[in-house]
Each structure stands twice: as C-alpha cells, then as structure tokens.
N, C-alpha and C positions, 0 to 999 in steps of 0.2 A: 564625727569625721567634722575634721578642724576645715573652716571654711576657707574657701580660695581668696588670695589677695585682689586686690581691683586687679586691673589691666593695665600695665603701665606703660608698656611696651608693644602695638599691636602689630606684628608681621604675618598675620593669617593669609590677607588679602588687601587689594588696591581698592576692593569694592566698600570697605569700611570708614574710607575717608569721609571727611564732615565740610559743611559748607564754611569757606571762610567767611568774615566778617563783611568782606567788601562785594561777596557773592550772594550773601543773605541781602545786603540792603539793593542790590540788581534786583531780585525776585521780590522783594516790597513795593519797588517800583514801576515793576513790568507792566506796560500796555497789554491789557487783555482784551478777547474777545471769542466768539464760537469756533473753537478750533476743527468742530467737526464741519462745520459751514467753510472752513478755509478762511475765517474771517479775524482771527487771531494774530494780531501785526507782530508780535514777538517771537511766535511761530513760523510766520511767514517769514521773517527777517533770518531766522538760525535754516530756514530751507535754503536761502539763498546762499550763506554762508557756507554751508556743507555742499551746496552743489558746486560751488566755486573753487571752494579746497579741493575736492575730488575730482573736477573737471566731467561733471555730469550735468547733463540737462535740466534735472529736477531730483530731488531730494523728499524724505517725508519723516516727520518724527513720530517716535515710538515709544512705549514706556518700557522697552527692555531690550537688552541685544539677543536675548532667545527669541522676541517675537520678530527680530532684523533676521536671525536666519531662519527661523520658519517662512516666512513670507517669502524669502529669495530664496528659498527650496521652492515653495509652490509655485512660485513665479516659473520655473524651468523647468518645473516635472508634472506628470500625471502619474497615476496610482498605478503600481506596479511597476514602476521606473526603478534604476539605480543610479546612487549616485557614488564619485568617485572621491574618498575624503582620508586624511588621515587617520590612523585606527585610534587616536588619542584625541582626536579634537574635540571642541567641546559640546557639538551635538549627538557625539557617540557617549560620553560619559556623562553629561551634565544636562542635558536638557528632556531628562523623561520619557525618552523613546519618542519624543513628539513627530520628529521626521515620520515615522512608523505609522503612527497614530492617527495623525492629523492630514500629514501629506500624502500617507499611503507610498511610501516609499523606500527601498532597500539602500543602507548603507553600505558600501564596498572599503572598508576600514585598507587602509596600505600603513602596515607597519614601520616604522624609522625610528630611528635613537634620540633625532632631536626636535621632530617635528616638519622635516623638510622633505617631501617626495622627489621625484625626477621626473622627465619624460617619457624616460624609459619604462618606469613605473607606473606613468597615465598608459602606455602603449600595450602595457602587459596586462591592465586590468580590465579595458576596454571591451566587452564583450561580443561576441562575432554576434551577427543580425542573422539568428536562425529562430525559428518559431518557439524553440523548448527556452532560449533564454529572457530574462528582464533585457528591456533596452536601457541600456549607458547613456545618461541625456546630461548629466552636471558635473564638474569637477570643481570643488569648493576646497578652499584653503585657508588658512589662520592665520594670519602676521598682524603681531607677532604671537608666537604660539605658545599656549599658557603652559601645557605641561611637558613640552619640549624644552621648557625653561628659558619661557620669553625671546625664544629664537625669532632673529629678524629673516626674512626668506631673501636671499641673495637673487640680485634684479637678473640676472642673467639665468638662474635656475626658473626663477619666476616666468621669466619669457618663455624658455623653453618648453615648459608646462605646458602656459597656453597656447602654443604656437603647437601642441600636440594635440590638445583638446579642440582646438579650431580645425586642425586637418582632419577629424572625427565628428565634425560639425555640430560639437557640445557646448552647452550653456556653461559661463564662467564665473562664480559667485565668490568673493571675499570676504571672511569674518575678519573684519578689521577693529575689532575691540579696542586693541590694543594700537591701530597703526601709528598711531602718532608719535608712540614710543617708539616706533622701528625709524620716523622717520629725524627725530631727534638722534637717534642714537647712530644713523648711515648718511644722513644727510641729504638722502634722496625723498624726490617731493612727495605728497601724497598722490598728487595727479598723476606723478610716474606709477608709483605703485599700481594704481587703479586702472592705468589707462586698458589694457585690455579687457576687463572684468565689465561684464552686464548689470550688474549690481555688486556694491560694496557698502557697509556701512562703518560708523563709528562711534564708539561708548563715549559716553561724558561720565559717568558712577564709578570711574575707576581712576585710572592717574591724573584726569582732568579736575576730579575732586566734585563732582555734582552731585545732587541726591539722589537722582534718577534719570531717565532717559538715553535715549540712542538715535540716530538718524540711518537711514537705507537711501541710497543714491544708486543712479539710473537713468536711463531713456523717459522722457515725459509720459512715454505710452506705459511702459513698466510702472510709472510711479503712479499712475492711473488706475492701473490694476490692482499695485500695491494696497492703495488706498480703500478699495473695495474687500480686500482680505482683511486689512486693519479693522473696517466694521464686523466681517463677519468672525475673527478671533477675539472680539471684545475692548478692541484696542483705541478705539475712539475717544476723545477726551473732549473736555469742553473750555474753559479758562484754563487751558495748558500753557499760557504765556508764562505763567508764575515759577513754571520749573525749567521751560523751555530759556527762561534769563538765564538761569545758570548754565546752561549751556553754551548760549552765546558770552557769557562772562569768561566761562573755562577757554574757548577758543580765542579769547582777546588776550585773556593774562595767565594762562595754565599751563601752555604748552612747551615754551620755551624752559622754563623750571624743572620739567621731566628731565634735565641733565641730572639736576642735584639727585632724583631718585637713583637713576644709572649710577652716579659716583659713589651714592650708600650703598646699593647693591654689590659694587664691584668691592669695595672696604669691608662689607662683611664677607664677602665670599674667599677675599685673599688672607683674610685671618681667622677664617674656620679652616681654612687649606690646611692651615698651619699648625692645627691641633690634631696629633694622634689618633687615629681612630676617625677620624671623619673623612668621607673621599667626597671630593669634588676638582674640578680643574677650573681653576678662574679666571682662565682665557674665553672659556665659553661663557661666560656671563656677559649677555652682551645688552640688557634693561633693566629690567626693575625684579627682576625673579631668579631666584637663587634656590636650586634644589641640591641636596648634598645627600649623601648617604652616612646613615650612623653606625651598623652593625658592628665595625670597627672598634666601634668605645663599649661592646659589651650589652649592648642595649639596641632595641628595636624601636622603632619610628612612634610609638605610640608610649612607649616610655618615656624617652626622649622629652615629647612636647608636653605630658603629665610633670617630667619635672619642671620643665621649663616653665611652665603655668602656674606651677606653686612658688614661683620666686617673680612672678607678674609678666612675665611674657609670653606671648601667644604666637606660636608656630601652626603650621596644618600640616597632613600629612597627605602624599601622593602615591604610597606603596608600604607595605610591609616595612621597610629599611629606611625609605626616603623621607627627607622632610624639606616641606618647603617654606622658604621667607619671602615677602612680596616688601618691597619700599613704596613710600609715596609720601603725600606732601604733609601726612600726619606723623612721620618719624623722622627724626632731626639724626645730623652726625651724632651729637652727643648719646644720643638715645641707642644708635649702632655700637659704637665703643660702651655703652653698658650692657647690651645686650652680650657683643663679646665675653664682659668680665664676669658676668652670669654664667655663659656656658664653659667657659674656663673652669669656675671655682665648680661646677656641677659634675663635670666630666674630663677633665684635662689629666687628673690623677689615675 
C-alpha cells in the first residue's frame, strides 16, 4: 500500500491547533504552585479572568471540556434524573456515555436541524411530575453547536428557552466550548450569553489554540462543590500554571483573531457550494465549522475524505454522506485556496 503523504492542511478539527511561539514563552515563564491546594497564581489568575468574562462569581480550571460537562451535569442532577439536551450535542455523541455511567442520568435529546431548540421544545420535553417518570432536572445547551455546523444560538431563542426552564424550576448548563466564536460572530458578549445559566464553560484547546484545558464558571457555592467533583473524577493537578498560562495568553491575544477563522470558513463554504454535486448553504456558516453533503459527487463521505487525505488535506465525517471542515489558527487563507483547488481537481469532473 502506498504511504499517505504528510498532512499539509488539517481541517479535521480546531482541537489540532498547536501553541504559538508567544504562547510557549508565556507557558515557560508561568508562575506555579500547587493547584490542588489553590496555590497556583497563574491558575488563580485564569479563574478570575474567566469569572469576569462570563459574569459569574467563580471559575474552576479543568483538564477538558468533557469534564466540564460531566461536572456541570453532576452538580445539577441526582441519579435517575433526566437532562433536556439537543440530540447531537457533545455529551450525547462524544463523551462515551459519561452522564449515564458517572452521573446516573438520562439524556432526553431534542432533534433539530442546526442544533438550536425552542421554548416549545422544552415545554414538550418536561416530564409530568408522576411517580412513573424520571424527574426532569436540567436543560443543557451547546453554543456554538458543533454538529449543527458551528451554529450560534439566537439570543432571543436562548432567553425564551431559559425562561421556560425556570418556569419549571429546572437548572441551566451551557456547553460553551466555542462560546467565544459565537461572541466574535455576533457581537453579543459572553456575559450576556451566560447570564441566565447556573454553569457555563469555555474551552482553551479549540479555536483559542491552547494545548489543553477548559474552565467552568458559576456561583461560589457551585464551584466549591465542582472542586470536590474535580477531585473525585481525577482532575486535580499540581503545578498547573504551566498549562493555565496558555489559557491566559489565549484570552488576551487569540479571541479577536477568531474572526479570521470565520472568514476562512465562509470562503471555503461559498466556493464549495459552487462545485456541482456538493450541497450546502453558505449563508448558514456562521463561525468556523463547515458541514457539506457530497453524495451528489457520486461518492460517500468516507471516499471523499480518503481521496482528499491522499492529497494531504484532512477532513472529518459527520455522517454517511456529510463531511466537516473546521478552520483554526493553523489554517491560512492560502491553505483554504489550496484546499479548494485540490477538491476541484479530485471531484469537479
């Protein structure tokens, strides 16, 4: 078998970003202490920055966004409860059943086209309060929505959903892995998006370009309990300032530049849509994720991805005929143009 060429253009995910030289320098210079004891000054600085950004009393640095979701769900539920969530959200598809295995909860998925459900959907999903039913305890939203194509939640829809949840005395959790993409795309502040939510988190290892880590935020009381869960789930760290420094640097230097990723995604989407056989609506590309259907080319997603990989471009699959491309700080405008040239050469005929 002929070996594959090196990956020259990696559109698989924005989790593949590598630290910039400036970020590496910040990590090398970081002040450190025992994070588990609350004595790491760089981690504490990151906590303050995230709490301020999201308008919450406190924040907690965690190794991953998956742990943020797991802790968020565990804070607001007890075993046997049910969580209202979009059917293709990250905890449903990509967290190995953690909410069920560790928190002991059921996920009631609401099917949508682009990852955004409505207040009416919440009303319909709340269980009647009878002994036969699980107790509906939590509404969780994902903003932006990954498998919805990087969708930003409209603020009025979000507010209607949170109002419906509060009407039924439900807790609210936001998976904000790419929340800052939504902030840059819409001009709506992170604090405004997060206002009604009991817990919300942001990821540093996606578009912000850090090598690891995420931060969950909420009230001081909730974050105190979150630290207990962090210890239980094996997330306590020691001299974590070395990695927290990457998050501090990212918040200071990498947020505004997310607009470049969005522009590259829009260019990619508009040009792909011009290729006969590729189906997508470029008007729906809001941030850095482009999902498109390739069945009109006479191939399925697996074949499309394999052929592109043979030319040094890596995509991912989201379904039998759907392909995903994610732009990030390690993908330039020139690489987007090169990607389009390769796709045309492989499939335009």
